[in-house]
Jmol script that loads the backbone (N, CA, C; Angstrom):
load data "model"
ATOM      1  N   UNK A   1     -25.337   1.015  99.603  1.00  0.00           N
ATOM      2  CA  UNK A   1     -26.459   0.466 100.307  1.00  0.00           C
ATOM      3  C   UNK A   1     -26.060  -0.985 100.670  1.00  0.00           C
ATOM      4  N   UNK A   2     -26.366  -1.362 101.831  1.00  0.00           N
ATOM      5  CA  UNK A   2     -26.068  -2.691 102.360  1.00  0.00           C
ATOM      6  C   UNK A   2     -27.401  -3.366 102.966  1.00  0.00           C
ATOM      7  N   UNK A   3     -27.449  -4.673 102.576  1.00  0.00           N
ATOM      8  CA  UNK A   3     -28.565  -5.417 103.163  1.00  0.00           C
ATOM      9  C   UNK A   3     -27.990  -6.548 103.894  1.00  0.00           C
ATOM     10  N   UNK A   4     -28.386  -6.784 105.115  1.00  0.00           N
ATOM     11  CA  UNK A   4     -27.917  -7.934 105.936  1.00  0.00           C
ATOM     12  C   UNK A   4     -29.011  -8.857 106.169  1.00  0.00           C
ATOM     13  N   UNK A   5     -28.698 -10.112 106.255  1.00  0.00           N
ATOM     14  CA  UNK A   5     -29.704 -11.153 106.608  1.00  0.00           C
ATOM     15  C   UNK A   5     -29.045 -12.053 107.620  1.00  0.00           C
ATOM     16  N   UNK A   6     -29.857 -12.497 108.569  1.00  0.00           N
ATOM     17  CA  UNK A   6     -29.386 -13.497 109.458  1.00  0.00           C
ATOM     18  C   UNK A   6     -30.466 -14.461 109.788  1.00  0.00           C
ATOM     19  N   UNK A   7     -30.079 -15.628 110.256  1.00  0.00           N
ATOM     20  CA  UNK A   7     -31.056 -16.603 110.709  1.00  0.00           C
ATOM     21  C   UNK A   7     -30.508 -17.374 111.845  1.00  0.00           C
ATOM     22  N   UNK A   8     -31.394 -17.978 112.578  1.00  0.00           N
ATOM     23  CA  UNK A   8     -30.921 -18.839 113.741  1.00  0.00           C
ATOM     24  C   UNK A   8     -31.777 -20.117 113.622  1.00  0.00           C
ATOM     25  N   UNK A   9     -31.122 -21.134 113.946  1.00  0.00           N
ATOM     26  CA  UNK A   9     -31.728 -22.521 113.924  1.00  0.00           C
ATOM     27  C   UNK A   9     -32.258 -22.731 115.350  1.00  0.00           C
ATOM     28  N   UNK A  10     -33.615 -22.936 115.428  1.00  0.00           N
ATOM     29  CA  UNK A  10     -34.232 -23.032 116.697  1.00  0.00           C
ATOM     30  C   UNK A  10     -34.278 -24.456 117.286  1.00  0.00           C
ATOM     31  N   UNK A  11     -34.032 -25.372 116.420  1.00  0.00           N
ATOM     32  CA  UNK A  11     -34.066 -26.772 116.843  1.00  0.00           C
ATOM     33  C   UNK A  11     -32.578 -27.298 117.093  1.00  0.00           C
ATOM     34  N   UNK A  12     -32.512 -28.418 117.776  1.00  0.00           N
ATOM     35  CA  UNK A  12     -31.114 -28.921 118.094  1.00  0.00           C
ATOM     36  C   UNK A  12     -30.387 -29.175 116.829  1.00  0.00           C
ATOM     37  N   UNK A  13     -29.062 -28.998 116.887  1.00  0.00           N
ATOM     38  CA  UNK A  13     -28.203 -29.291 115.669  1.00  0.00           C
ATOM     39  C   UNK A  13     -28.390 -30.683 115.144  1.00  0.00           C
ATOM     40  N   UNK A  14     -28.787 -31.626 115.872  1.00  0.00           N
ATOM     41  CA  UNK A  14     -28.978 -32.958 115.301  1.00  0.00           C
ATOM     42  C   UNK A  14     -30.192 -33.035 114.330  1.00  0.00           C
ATOM     43  N   UNK A  15     -31.131 -32.160 114.487  1.00  0.00           N
ATOM     44  CA  UNK A  15     -32.222 -32.045 113.602  1.00  0.00           C
ATOM     45  C   UNK A  15     -31.800 -31.598 112.175  1.00  0.00           C
ATOM     46  N   UNK A  16     -30.926 -30.501 112.198  1.00  0.00           N
ATOM     47  CA  UNK A  16     -30.333 -30.033 110.968  1.00  0.00           C
ATOM     48  C   UNK A  16     -29.524 -31.123 110.270  1.00  0.00           C
ATOM     49  N   UNK A  17     -28.732 -31.895 111.051  1.00  0.00           N
ATOM     50  CA  UNK A  17     -27.955 -33.013 110.426  1.00  0.00           C
ATOM     51  C   UNK A  17     -28.905 -34.013 109.856  1.00  0.00           C
ATOM     52  N   UNK A  18     -30.014 -34.340 110.470  1.00  0.00           N
ATOM     53  CA  UNK A  18     -30.996 -35.297 110.025  1.00  0.00           C
ATOM     54  C   UNK A  18     -31.505 -34.802 108.609  1.00  0.00           C
ATOM     55  N   UNK A  19     -31.886 -33.521 108.570  1.00  0.00           N
ATOM     56  CA  UNK A  19     -32.482 -32.971 107.350  1.00  0.00           C
ATOM     57  C   UNK A  19     -31.487 -33.054 106.228  1.00  0.00           C
ATOM     58  N   UNK A  20     -30.258 -32.687 106.529  1.00  0.00           N
ATOM     59  CA  UNK A  20     -29.187 -32.767 105.491  1.00  0.00           C
ATOM     60  C   UNK A  20     -28.956 -34.197 105.006  1.00  0.00           C
ATOM     61  N   UNK A  21     -28.939 -35.132 105.938  1.00  0.00           N
ATOM     62  CA  UNK A  21     -28.763 -36.555 105.504  1.00  0.00           C
ATOM     63  C   UNK A  21     -29.877 -36.977 104.723  1.00  0.00           C
ATOM     64  N   UNK A  22     -31.140 -36.631 104.976  1.00  0.00           N
ATOM     65  CA  UNK A  22     -32.306 -36.979 104.186  1.00  0.00           C
ATOM     66  C   UNK A  22     -32.208 -36.338 102.820  1.00  0.00           C
ATOM     67  N   UNK A  23     -31.785 -35.075 102.740  1.00  0.00           N
ATOM     68  CA  UNK A  23     -31.621 -34.418 101.479  1.00  0.00           C
ATOM     69  C   UNK A  23     -30.605 -35.085 100.616  1.00  0.00           C
ATOM     70  N   UNK A  24     -29.523 -35.496 101.243  1.00  0.00           N
ATOM     71  CA  UNK A  24     -28.431 -36.162 100.502  1.00  0.00           C
ATOM     72  C   UNK A  24     -28.854 -37.458  99.921  1.00  0.00           C
ATOM     73  N   UNK A  25     -29.617 -38.195 100.712  1.00  0.00           N
ATOM     74  CA  UNK A  25     -30.138 -39.514 100.273  1.00  0.00           C
ATOM     75  C   UNK A  25     -31.152 -39.308  99.040  1.00  0.00           C
ATOM     76  N   UNK A  26     -32.013 -38.328  99.135  1.00  0.00           N
ATOM     77  CA  UNK A  26     -32.963 -38.042  98.081  1.00  0.00           C
ATOM     78  C   UNK A  26     -32.212 -37.648  96.829  1.00  0.00           C
ATOM     79  N   UNK A  27     -31.214 -36.841  96.994  1.00  0.00           N
ATOM     80  CA  UNK A  27     -30.411 -36.367  95.897  1.00  0.00           C
ATOM     81  C   UNK A  27     -29.704 -37.585  95.170  1.00  0.00           C
ATOM     82  N   UNK A  28     -29.056 -38.444  95.950  1.00  0.00           N
ATOM     83  CA  UNK A  28     -28.315 -39.557  95.390  1.00  0.00           C
ATOM     84  C   UNK A  28     -29.298 -40.506  94.771  1.00  0.00           C
ATOM     85  N   UNK A  29     -30.464 -40.742  95.341  1.00  0.00           N
ATOM     86  CA  UNK A  29     -31.485 -41.518  94.795  1.00  0.00           C
ATOM     87  C   UNK A  29     -31.980 -40.994  93.400  1.00  0.00           C
ATOM     88  N   UNK A  30     -32.101 -39.610  93.385  1.00  0.00           N
ATOM     89  CA  UNK A  30     -32.517 -39.021  91.966  1.00  0.00           C
ATOM     90  C   UNK A  30     -31.386 -39.146  90.978  1.00  0.00           C
ATOM     91  N   UNK A  31     -30.145 -39.021  91.384  1.00  0.00           N
ATOM     92  CA  UNK A  31     -29.056 -39.203  90.464  1.00  0.00           C
ATOM     93  C   UNK A  31     -28.970 -40.666  89.989  1.00  0.00           C
ATOM     94  N   UNK A  32     -29.214 -41.618  90.904  1.00  0.00           N
ATOM     95  CA  UNK A  32     -29.198 -43.006  90.453  1.00  0.00           C
ATOM     96  C   UNK A  32     -30.344 -43.274  89.452  1.00  0.00           C
ATOM     97  N   UNK A  33     -31.512 -42.737  89.646  1.00  0.00           N
ATOM     98  CA  UNK A  33     -32.622 -42.832  88.733  1.00  0.00           C
ATOM     99  C   UNK A  33     -32.216 -42.227  87.410  1.00  0.00           C
ATOM    100  N   UNK A  34     -31.628 -41.077  87.418  1.00  0.00           N
ATOM    101  CA  UNK A  34     -31.249 -40.411  86.202  1.00  0.00           C
ATOM    102  C   UNK A  34     -30.198 -41.231  85.449  1.00  0.00           C
ATOM    103  N   UNK A  35     -29.248 -41.779  86.164  1.00  0.00           N
ATOM    104  CA  UNK A  35     -28.219 -42.618  85.498  1.00  0.00           C
ATOM    105  C   UNK A  35     -28.829 -43.813  84.833  1.00  0.00           C
ATOM    106  N   UNK A  36     -29.735 -44.459  85.496  1.00  0.00           N
ATOM    107  CA  UNK A  36     -30.375 -45.683  84.927  1.00  0.00           C
ATOM    108  C   UNK A  36     -31.239 -45.284  83.723  1.00  0.00           C
ATOM    109  N   UNK A  37     -31.920 -44.133  83.749  1.00  0.00           N
ATOM    110  CA  UNK A  37     -32.701 -43.682  82.624  1.00  0.00           C
ATOM    111  C   UNK A  37     -31.797 -43.425  81.436  1.00  0.00           C
ATOM    112  N   UNK A  38     -30.687 -42.718  81.682  1.00  0.00           N
ATOM    113  CA  UNK A  38     -29.752 -42.405  80.563  1.00  0.00           C
ATOM    114  C   UNK A  38     -29.094 -43.692  80.020  1.00  0.00           C
ATOM    115  N   UNK A  39     -28.814 -44.683  80.855  1.00  0.00           N
ATOM    116  CA  UNK A  39     -28.265 -45.898  80.335  1.00  0.00           C
ATOM    117  C   UNK A  39     -29.175 -46.558  79.304  1.00  0.00           C
ATOM    118  N   UNK A  40     -30.427 -46.547  79.653  1.00  0.00           N
ATOM    119  CA  UNK A  40     -31.444 -47.165  78.749  1.00  0.00           C
ATOM    120  C   UNK A  40     -31.526 -46.362  77.459  1.00  0.00           C
ATOM    121  N   UNK A  41     -31.519 -45.043  77.551  1.00  0.00           N
ATOM    122  CA  UNK A  41     -31.579 -44.227  76.383  1.00  0.00           C
ATOM    123  C   UNK A  41     -30.343 -44.429  75.504  1.00  0.00           C
ATOM    124  N   UNK A  42     -29.114 -44.461  76.156  1.00  0.00           N
ATOM    125  CA  UNK A  42     -27.918 -44.628  75.433  1.00  0.00           C
ATOM    126  C   UNK A  42     -27.851 -46.032  74.717  1.00  0.00           C
ATOM    127  N   UNK A  43     -28.283 -47.042  75.447  1.00  0.00           N
ATOM    128  CA  UNK A  43     -28.240 -48.387  74.791  1.00  0.00           C
ATOM    129  C   UNK A  43     -29.162 -48.401  73.527  1.00  0.00           C
ATOM    130  N   UNK A  44     -30.355 -47.823  73.708  1.00  0.00           N
ATOM    131  CA  UNK A  44     -31.235 -47.821  72.555  1.00  0.00           C
ATOM    132  C   UNK A  44     -30.663 -47.052  71.376  1.00  0.00           C
ATOM    133  N   UNK A  45     -29.979 -45.865  71.710  1.00  0.00           N
ATOM    134  CA  UNK A  45     -29.401 -45.094  70.699  1.00  0.00           C
ATOM    135  C   UNK A  45     -28.251 -45.861  69.998  1.00  0.00           C
ATOM    136  N   UNK A  46     -27.429 -46.538  70.742  1.00  0.00           N
ATOM    137  CA  UNK A  46     -26.356 -47.333  70.074  1.00  0.00           C
ATOM    138  C   UNK A  46     -26.918 -48.425  69.158  1.00  0.00           C
ATOM    139  N   UNK A  47     -27.926 -49.087  69.615  1.00  0.00           N
ATOM    140  CA  UNK A  47     -28.504 -50.168  68.762  1.00  0.00           C
ATOM    141  C   UNK A  47     -29.132 -49.596  67.514  1.00  0.00           C
ATOM    142  N   UNK A  48     -29.673 -48.386  67.577  1.00  0.00           N
ATOM    143  CA  UNK A  48     -30.351 -47.794  66.377  1.00  0.00           C
ATOM    144  C   UNK A  48     -29.314 -47.204  65.466  1.00  0.00           C
ATOM    145  N   UNK A  49     -28.209 -46.621  65.982  1.00  0.00           N
ATOM    146  CA  UNK A  49     -27.319 -45.850  65.197  1.00  0.00           C
ATOM    147  C   UNK A  49     -25.880 -46.554  64.915  1.00  0.00           C
ATOM    148  N   UNK A  50     -25.752 -47.769  65.305  1.00  0.00           N
ATOM    149  CA  UNK A  50     -24.519 -48.497  64.952  1.00  0.00           C
ATOM    150  C   UNK A  50     -24.275 -48.464  63.488  1.00  0.00           C
ATOM    151  N   UNK A  51     -23.101 -47.948  63.142  1.00  0.00           N
ATOM    152  CA  UNK A  51     -22.764 -47.620  61.743  1.00  0.00           C
ATOM    153  C   UNK A  51     -22.318 -48.867  60.831  1.00  0.00           C
ATOM    154  N   UNK A  52     -22.458 -50.006  61.267  1.00  0.00           N
ATOM    155  CA  UNK A  52     -22.029 -51.156  60.465  1.00  0.00           C
ATOM    156  C   UNK A  52     -23.302 -51.901  59.869  1.00  0.00           C
ATOM    157  N   UNK A  53     -22.943 -52.712  58.883  1.00  0.00           N
ATOM    158  CA  UNK A  53     -23.979 -53.602  58.326  1.00  0.00           C
ATOM    159  C   UNK A  53     -24.002 -54.894  59.082  1.00  0.00           C
ATOM    160  N   UNK A  54     -25.204 -55.233  59.577  1.00  0.00           N
ATOM    161  CA  UNK A  54     -25.236 -56.468  60.341  1.00  0.00           C
ATOM    162  C   UNK A  54     -25.095 -57.724  59.409  1.00  0.00           C
ATOM    163  N   UNK A  55     -24.475 -58.721  59.922  1.00  0.00           N
ATOM    164  CA  UNK A  55     -24.403 -60.013  59.316  1.00  0.00           C
ATOM    165  C   UNK A  55     -25.265 -61.030  60.124  1.00  0.00           C
ATOM    166  N   UNK A  56     -24.937 -61.074  61.397  1.00  0.00           N
ATOM    167  CA  UNK A  56     -25.712 -61.937  62.311  1.00  0.00           C
ATOM    168  C   UNK A  56     -26.571 -61.187  63.283  1.00  0.00           C
ATOM    169  N   UNK A  57     -26.188 -59.904  63.466  1.00  0.00           N
ATOM    170  CA  UNK A  57     -26.956 -59.059  64.391  1.00  0.00           C
ATOM    171  C   UNK A  57     -26.417 -59.135  65.888  1.00  0.00           C
ATOM    172  N   UNK A  58     -25.455 -60.093  65.992  1.00  0.00           N
ATOM    173  CA  UNK A  58     -24.969 -60.264  67.437  1.00  0.00           C
ATOM    174  C   UNK A  58     -24.261 -59.001  67.938  1.00  0.00           C
ATOM    175  N   UNK A  59     -23.498 -58.323  67.097  1.00  0.00           N
ATOM    176  CA  UNK A  59     -22.855 -57.105  67.552  1.00  0.00           C
ATOM    177  C   UNK A  59     -23.781 -56.048  68.069  1.00  0.00           C
ATOM    178  N   UNK A  60     -24.835 -55.843  67.251  1.00  0.00           N
ATOM    179  CA  UNK A  60     -25.815 -54.839  67.563  1.00  0.00           C
ATOM    180  C   UNK A  60     -26.616 -55.262  68.834  1.00  0.00           C
ATOM    181  N   UNK A  61     -27.029 -56.472  68.928  1.00  0.00           N
ATOM    182  CA  UNK A  61     -27.708 -56.966  70.106  1.00  0.00           C
ATOM    183  C   UNK A  61     -26.801 -56.910  71.363  1.00  0.00           C
ATOM    184  N   UNK A  62     -25.487 -56.972  71.210  1.00  0.00           N
ATOM    185  CA  UNK A  62     -24.583 -57.015  72.200  1.00  0.00           C
ATOM    186  C   UNK A  62     -24.099 -55.674  72.778  1.00  0.00           C
ATOM    187  N   UNK A  63     -24.632 -54.562  72.157  1.00  0.00           N
ATOM    188  CA  UNK A  63     -24.285 -53.272  72.679  1.00  0.00           C
ATOM    189  C   UNK A  63     -24.999 -53.041  73.971  1.00  0.00           C
ATOM    190  N   UNK A  64     -24.252 -52.562  74.994  1.00  0.00           N
ATOM    191  CA  UNK A  64     -24.882 -52.393  76.336  1.00  0.00           C
ATOM    192  C   UNK A  64     -24.426 -50.996  76.871  1.00  0.00           C
ATOM    193  N   UNK A  65     -25.333 -50.475  77.701  1.00  0.00           N
ATOM    194  CA  UNK A  65     -25.051 -49.303  78.530  1.00  0.00           C
ATOM    195  C   UNK A  65     -25.653 -49.611  79.878  1.00  0.00           C
ATOM    196  N   UNK A  66     -24.800 -49.456  80.914  1.00  0.00           N
ATOM    197  CA  UNK A  66     -25.327 -49.679  82.285  1.00  0.00           C
ATOM    198  C   UNK A  66     -24.896 -48.523  83.192  1.00  0.00           C
ATOM    199  N   UNK A  67     -25.691 -48.371  84.221  1.00  0.00           N
ATOM    200  CA  UNK A  67     -25.374 -47.444  85.256  1.00  0.00           C
ATOM    201  C   UNK A  67     -24.855 -48.112  86.447  1.00  0.00           C
ATOM    202  N   UNK A  68     -23.633 -47.804  86.802  1.00  0.00           N
ATOM    203  CA  UNK A  68     -22.984 -48.399  88.000  1.00  0.00           C
ATOM    204  C   UNK A  68     -23.139 -47.389  89.133  1.00  0.00           C
ATOM    205  N   UNK A  69     -23.812 -47.779  90.152  1.00  0.00           N
ATOM    206  CA  UNK A  69     -24.211 -46.799  91.261  1.00  0.00           C
ATOM    207  C   UNK A  69     -23.315 -47.207  92.483  1.00  0.00           C
ATOM    208  N   UNK A  70     -22.539 -46.263  92.981  1.00  0.00           N
ATOM    209  CA  UNK A  70     -21.786 -46.398  94.158  1.00  0.00           C
ATOM    210  C   UNK A  70     -22.441 -45.655  95.279  1.00  0.00           C
ATOM    211  N   UNK A  71     -21.783 -45.596  96.469  1.00  0.00           N
ATOM    212  CA  UNK A  71     -22.362 -44.944  97.579  1.00  0.00           C
ATOM    213  C   UNK A  71     -22.455 -43.484  97.331  1.00  0.00           C
ATOM    214  N   UNK A  72     -21.510 -42.896  96.694  1.00  0.00           N
ATOM    215  CA  UNK A  72     -21.480 -41.429  96.408  1.00  0.00           C
ATOM    216  C   UNK A  72     -21.007 -41.128  94.971  1.00  0.00           C
ATOM    217  N   UNK A  73     -21.144 -42.124  94.150  1.00  0.00           N
ATOM    218  CA  UNK A  73     -20.739 -41.876  92.730  1.00  0.00           C
ATOM    219  C   UNK A  73     -21.560 -42.677  91.782  1.00  0.00           C
ATOM    220  N   UNK A  74     -21.549 -42.400  90.551  1.00  0.00           N
ATOM    221  CA  UNK A  74     -22.136 -43.119  89.507  1.00  0.00           C
ATOM    222  C   UNK A  74     -21.276 -43.146  88.261  1.00  0.00           C
ATOM    223  N   UNK A  75     -21.356 -44.164  87.507  1.00  0.00           N
ATOM    224  CA  UNK A  75     -20.694 -44.323  86.212  1.00  0.00           C
ATOM    225  C   UNK A  75     -21.597 -44.854  85.214  1.00  0.00           C
ATOM    226  N   UNK A  76     -21.641 -44.231  84.054  1.00  0.00           N
ATOM    227  CA  UNK A  76     -22.354 -44.751  82.871  1.00  0.00           C
ATOM    228  C   UNK A  76     -21.382 -45.402  82.004  1.00  0.00           C
ATOM    229  N   UNK A  77     -21.545 -46.722  81.807  1.00  0.00           N
ATOM    230  CA  UNK A  77     -20.586 -47.525  81.067  1.00  0.00           C
ATOM    231  C   UNK A  77     -21.238 -47.974  79.781  1.00  0.00           C
ATOM    232  N   UNK A  78     -20.558 -47.789  78.609  1.00  0.00           N
ATOM    233  CA  UNK A  78     -21.028 -48.349  77.365  1.00  0.00           C
ATOM    234  C   UNK A  78     -20.032 -49.370  76.861  1.00  0.00           C
ATOM    235  N   UNK A  79     -20.483 -50.482  76.306  1.00  0.00           N
ATOM    236  CA  UNK A  79     -19.481 -51.456  75.949  1.00  0.00           C
ATOM    237  C   UNK A  79     -20.167 -52.496  74.885  1.00  0.00           C
ATOM    238  N   UNK A  80     -19.332 -53.246  74.243  1.00  0.00           N
ATOM    239  CA  UNK A  80     -19.749 -54.367  73.391  1.00  0.00           C
ATOM    240  C   UNK A  80     -19.608 -55.650  74.227  1.00  0.00           C
ATOM    241  N   UNK A  81     -20.494 -56.606  73.943  1.00  0.00           N
ATOM    242  CA  UNK A  81     -20.358 -57.879  74.583  1.00  0.00           C
ATOM    243  C   UNK A  81     -19.770 -58.939  73.616  1.00  0.00           C
ATOM    244  N   UNK A  82     -19.581 -58.613  72.332  1.00  0.00           N
ATOM    245  CA  UNK A  82     -18.953 -59.492  71.360  1.00  0.00           C
ATOM    246  C   UNK A  82     -17.439 -59.225  71.403  1.00  0.00           C
ATOM    247  N   UNK A  83     -16.679 -60.298  71.259  1.00  0.00           N
ATOM    248  CA  UNK A  83     -15.257 -60.149  71.238  1.00  0.00           C
ATOM    249  C   UNK A  83     -14.705 -59.215  70.171  1.00  0.00           C
ATOM    250  N   UNK A  84     -15.288 -59.268  69.042  1.00  0.00           N
ATOM    251  CA  UNK A  84     -14.877 -58.449  67.883  1.00  0.00           C
ATOM    252  C   UNK A  84     -15.310 -57.002  67.950  1.00  0.00           C
ATOM    253  N   UNK A  85     -15.961 -56.614  69.005  1.00  0.00           N
ATOM    254  CA  UNK A  85     -16.370 -55.156  69.179  1.00  0.00           C
ATOM    255  C   UNK A  85     -15.239 -54.216  69.111  1.00  0.00           C
ATOM    256  N   UNK A  86     -14.130 -54.555  69.607  1.00  0.00           N
ATOM    257  CA  UNK A  86     -12.948 -53.700  69.448  1.00  0.00           C
ATOM    258  C   UNK A  86     -12.554 -53.391  68.074  1.00  0.00           C
ATOM    259  N   UNK A  87     -12.706 -54.418  67.204  1.00  0.00           N
ATOM    260  CA  UNK A  87     -12.297 -54.205  65.782  1.00  0.00           C
ATOM    261  C   UNK A  87     -13.434 -53.225  65.097  1.00  0.00           C
ATOM    262  N   UNK A  88     -14.648 -53.360  65.472  1.00  0.00           N
ATOM    263  CA  UNK A  88     -15.658 -52.448  65.011  1.00  0.00           C
ATOM    264  C   UNK A  88     -15.283 -51.006  65.453  1.00  0.00           C
ATOM    265  N   UNK A  89     -14.914 -50.855  66.657  1.00  0.00           N
ATOM    266  CA  UNK A  89     -14.624 -49.498  67.196  1.00  0.00           C
ATOM    267  C   UNK A  89     -13.308 -48.867  66.533  1.00  0.00           C
ATOM    268  N   UNK A  90     -12.352 -49.693  66.420  1.00  0.00           N
ATOM    269  CA  UNK A  90     -11.023 -49.060  66.044  1.00  0.00           C
ATOM    270  C   UNK A  90     -10.584 -49.525  64.628  1.00  0.00           C
ATOM    271  N   UNK A  91     -11.250 -50.514  63.995  1.00  0.00           N
ATOM    272  CA  UNK A  91     -10.899 -50.909  62.645  1.00  0.00           C
ATOM    273  C   UNK A  91      -9.797 -51.899  62.726  1.00  0.00           C
ATOM    274  N   UNK A  92      -9.351 -52.347  61.584  1.00  0.00           N
ATOM    275  CA  UNK A  92      -8.176 -53.179  61.335  1.00  0.00           C
ATOM    276  C   UNK A  92      -7.395 -52.709  60.148  1.00  0.00           C
ATOM    277  N   UNK A  93      -6.458 -53.463  59.734  1.00  0.00           N
ATOM    278  CA  UNK A  93      -5.709 -53.080  58.480  1.00  0.00           C
ATOM    279  C   UNK A  93      -6.590 -53.110  57.300  1.00  0.00           C
ATOM    280  N   UNK A  94      -7.621 -53.967  57.331  1.00  0.00           N
ATOM    281  CA  UNK A  94      -8.449 -54.140  56.157  1.00  0.00           C
ATOM    282  C   UNK A  94      -9.917 -53.576  56.356  1.00  0.00           C
ATOM    283  N   UNK A  95     -10.148 -53.008  57.484  1.00  0.00           N
ATOM    284  CA  UNK A  95     -11.505 -52.561  57.767  1.00  0.00           C
ATOM    285  C   UNK A  95     -11.465 -51.245  58.422  1.00  0.00           C
ATOM    286  N   UNK A  96     -12.164 -50.239  57.905  1.00  0.00           N
ATOM    287  CA  UNK A  96     -12.243 -48.876  58.622  1.00  0.00           C
ATOM    288  C   UNK A  96     -12.949 -48.978  59.933  1.00  0.00           C
ATOM    289  N   UNK A  97     -12.619 -48.146  60.839  1.00  0.00           N
ATOM    290  CA  UNK A  97     -13.363 -48.135  62.131  1.00  0.00           C
ATOM    291  C   UNK A  97     -14.786 -47.737  61.851  1.00  0.00           C
ATOM    292  N   UNK A  98     -15.693 -48.307  62.685  1.00  0.00           N
ATOM    293  CA  UNK A  98     -17.128 -48.005  62.683  1.00  0.00           C
ATOM    294  C   UNK A  98     -17.514 -47.803  64.146  1.00  0.00           C
ATOM    295  N   UNK A  99     -17.084 -46.734  64.778  1.00  0.00           N
ATOM    296  CA  UNK A  99     -17.341 -46.584  66.177  1.00  0.00           C
ATOM    297  C   UNK A  99     -18.780 -46.242  66.506  1.00  0.00           C
ATOM    298  N   UNK A 100     -19.127 -46.594  67.664  1.00  0.00           N
ATOM    299  CA  UNK A 100     -20.476 -46.253  68.263  1.00  0.00           C
ATOM    300  C   UNK A 100     -20.352 -45.930  69.692  1.00  0.00           C
ATOM    301  N   UNK A 101     -19.380 -46.383  70.405  1.00  0.00           N
ATOM    302  CA  UNK A 101     -19.273 -46.082  71.821  1.00  0.00           C
ATOM    303  C   UNK A 101     -18.959 -44.625  72.084  1.00  0.00           C
ATOM    304  N   UNK A 102     -17.847 -44.146  71.579  1.00  0.00           N
ATOM    305  CA  UNK A 102     -17.427 -42.734  71.774  1.00  0.00           C
ATOM    306  C   UNK A 102     -18.408 -41.796  71.255  1.00  0.00           C
ATOM    307  N   UNK A 103     -19.050 -42.005  70.042  1.00  0.00           N
ATOM    308  CA  UNK A 103     -20.051 -41.102  69.551  1.00  0.00           C
ATOM    309  C   UNK A 103     -21.294 -41.042  70.426  1.00  0.00           C
ATOM    310  N   UNK A 104     -21.603 -42.180  71.069  1.00  0.00           N
ATOM    311  CA  UNK A 104     -22.746 -42.223  72.031  1.00  0.00           C
ATOM    312  C   UNK A 104     -22.479 -41.304  73.184  1.00  0.00           C
ATOM    313  N   UNK A 105     -21.281 -41.476  73.697  1.00  0.00           N
ATOM    314  CA  UNK A 105     -20.894 -40.679  74.914  1.00  0.00           C
ATOM    315  C   UNK A 105     -20.952 -39.194  74.547  1.00  0.00           C
ATOM    316  N   UNK A 106     -20.352 -38.826  73.389  1.00  0.00           N
ATOM    317  CA  UNK A 106     -20.417 -37.443  72.976  1.00  0.00           C
ATOM    318  C   UNK A 106     -21.905 -36.968  72.739  1.00  0.00           C
ATOM    319  N   UNK A 107     -22.678 -37.812  72.249  1.00  0.00           N
ATOM    320  CA  UNK A 107     -24.088 -37.429  72.008  1.00  0.00           C
ATOM    321  C   UNK A 107     -24.845 -37.096  73.286  1.00  0.00           C
ATOM    322  N   UNK A 108     -24.504 -37.807  74.370  1.00  0.00           N
ATOM    323  CA  UNK A 108     -25.333 -37.719  75.604  1.00  0.00           C
ATOM    324  C   UNK A 108     -24.676 -36.950  76.704  1.00  0.00           C
ATOM    325  N   UNK A 109     -23.371 -36.623  76.645  1.00  0.00           N
ATOM    326  CA  UNK A 109     -22.730 -36.052  77.759  1.00  0.00           C
ATOM    327  C   UNK A 109     -23.334 -34.785  78.244  1.00  0.00           C
ATOM    328  N   UNK A 110     -23.597 -33.853  77.307  1.00  0.00           N
ATOM    329  CA  UNK A 110     -24.128 -32.617  77.711  1.00  0.00           C
ATOM    330  C   UNK A 110     -25.528 -32.663  78.303  1.00  0.00           C
ATOM    331  N   UNK A 111     -26.293 -33.582  77.832  1.00  0.00           N
ATOM    332  CA  UNK A 111     -27.654 -33.774  78.323  1.00  0.00           C
ATOM    333  C   UNK A 111     -27.576 -34.355  79.755  1.00  0.00           C
ATOM    334  N   UNK A 112     -26.693 -35.297  79.956  1.00  0.00           N
ATOM    335  CA  UNK A 112     -26.527 -35.857  81.357  1.00  0.00           C
ATOM    336  C   UNK A 112     -26.082 -34.726  82.248  1.00  0.00           C
ATOM    337  N   UNK A 113     -25.157 -33.959  81.861  1.00  0.00           N
ATOM    338  CA  UNK A 113     -24.578 -32.821  82.777  1.00  0.00           C
ATOM    339  C   UNK A 113     -25.760 -31.846  82.974  1.00  0.00           C
ATOM    340  N   UNK A 114     -26.470 -31.558  81.965  1.00  0.00           N
ATOM    341  CA  UNK A 114     -27.585 -30.509  82.166  1.00  0.00           C
ATOM    342  C   UNK A 114     -28.616 -31.060  83.165  1.00  0.00           C
ATOM    343  N   UNK A 115     -28.975 -32.282  83.063  1.00  0.00           N
ATOM    344  CA  UNK A 115     -29.949 -32.876  83.963  1.00  0.00           C
ATOM    345  C   UNK A 115     -29.367 -32.918  85.454  1.00  0.00           C
ATOM    346  N   UNK A 116     -28.041 -33.255  85.521  1.00  0.00           N
ATOM    347  CA  UNK A 116     -27.395 -33.182  86.873  1.00  0.00           C
ATOM    348  C   UNK A 116     -27.401 -31.797  87.469  1.00  0.00           C
ATOM    349  N   UNK A 117     -27.155 -30.773  86.663  1.00  0.00           N
ATOM    350  CA  UNK A 117     -27.161 -29.439  87.129  1.00  0.00           C
ATOM    351  C   UNK A 117     -28.646 -29.003  87.603  1.00  0.00           C
ATOM    352  N   UNK A 118     -29.581 -29.521  86.908  1.00  0.00           N
ATOM    353  CA  UNK A 118     -30.969 -29.212  87.385  1.00  0.00           C
ATOM    354  C   UNK A 118     -31.277 -29.827  88.709  1.00  0.00           C
ATOM    355  N   UNK A 119     -30.742 -31.067  88.878  1.00  0.00           N
ATOM    356  CA  UNK A 119     -31.020 -31.738  90.134  1.00  0.00           C
ATOM    357  C   UNK A 119     -30.385 -31.006  91.288  1.00  0.00           C
ATOM    358  N   UNK A 120     -29.232 -30.437  91.126  1.00  0.00           N
ATOM    359  CA  UNK A 120     -28.517 -29.755  92.244  1.00  0.00           C
ATOM    360  C   UNK A 120     -28.825 -28.258  92.247  1.00  0.00           C
ATOM    361  N   UNK A 121     -29.628 -27.837  91.259  1.00  0.00           N
ATOM    362  CA  UNK A 121     -30.064 -26.388  91.327  1.00  0.00           C
ATOM    363  C   UNK A 121     -29.059 -25.478  90.802  1.00  0.00           C
ATOM    364  N   UNK A 122     -28.222 -25.821  89.901  1.00  0.00           N
ATOM    365  CA  UNK A 122     -27.220 -24.870  89.315  1.00  0.00           C
ATOM    366  C   UNK A 122     -27.749 -24.438  87.930  1.00  0.00           C
TER     367      UNK A 122
END
end "model"
wireframe off; spacefill off
backbone 0.3
color backbone group
């Protein structure tokens, strides 16, 4: 058994192009909103779950997550603003590592991808 389907576009091709452009803009806006939302959630998570004992609190306060939005791309970036953040992440000869950046990415990556799939209908 075979079923065929066809359609024809009754409006000028420019109308289809305008609709696609509008859809693309709405999708990119939704992705940007999603990225900003996850950046906030990730930053809060890092500050709550950082595995070290605070002395001054500067390292915990200095944990950041930002969404960098490009024309057709986005990046979620997590980082320390204190100089010694690298030592907390990787340790030293005298101090064991106390990472929070990579564990945060691991914690949120599947949720981010799941939400992106929902946006694009997969």
